N, C-alpha and C positions, 0 to 999 in steps of 0.2 A: 299564483298571484291572487288567490281568493282572500287572503288576510292582509292585504297591503295597508289597510286602515285599522288593523286590530289594536294598535297602541295609541290611536288618536282619540282622545276623549271627546272631541267635538264632531266626530264623524256622525253624520245623520242628524245633527242638531242645527236647526235654522237660526239665523241671527235674531229673528223675532222671538223665538223661544228663549234665547239667551237673555235678551234685554228684559223680556217679561218676567222671567224667573228672578233675575237680579232685582228688579223693581219690587216684586212681591216679597223678596227676602229682606232687602235693605231699605226700601222706600227711596224716593227721588233724592231727598236731602242727603242721606248717608251715601247713596250711590255717587252723587256729585262730589262729596268729600273724598271718596276713594278714587274716583276717576274724574279729574278736574277738567271737564269740558262743558261749554255753555249750554249744549242741548240738554244736559241734565239739571242745569241751574235755573235757566230762564224759561218759564212757561213750558216745562217738559211734557213730552208725550212720546208714546211708542213710535208713532209715525215720523215725527221730526227727528227722533234719535236714529231710527233706521236709515233715513235719508242721509244724515250726516255720516254715520258709521260706514255706510256703503261707499262713500266718496273719500273717506279719510282713513287710510290704512293704519297709521300709528295709533289712532283712537280706538279702532276696532281691535287691534292687538292688545291694548290695555284692558278693554272690556272682556275679551276672550280669556285673558290671563286671570282676571278676577273670577270669572265663571269657573274656570278650571280649579282655582284655589279653593273656591267655596263649595263646589259640588262634585268634583271628580272623586270617585270612591277611593282611588289609589293615591290621592294627593296627601302629602304630609301636612298641608296647610288647611285641610278641610275644617270648616267652621260648623 
């Protein structure tokens, strides 16, 4: 059972790293366009986004999916 996370591109990546990298890559405005949630639109910050995403699973799922699509090396949607 040493490789149980071998195929998980998010293994070992913290939510703060995910949000920070997406903001660096897209900026808040484009991130809000791609993931339509208010914490990315209205006075966005890493701290407020993390608070919301930790409480709201559907939003976190969308953010993680965008991260995988943008940065996972094996993803066919890599940008």
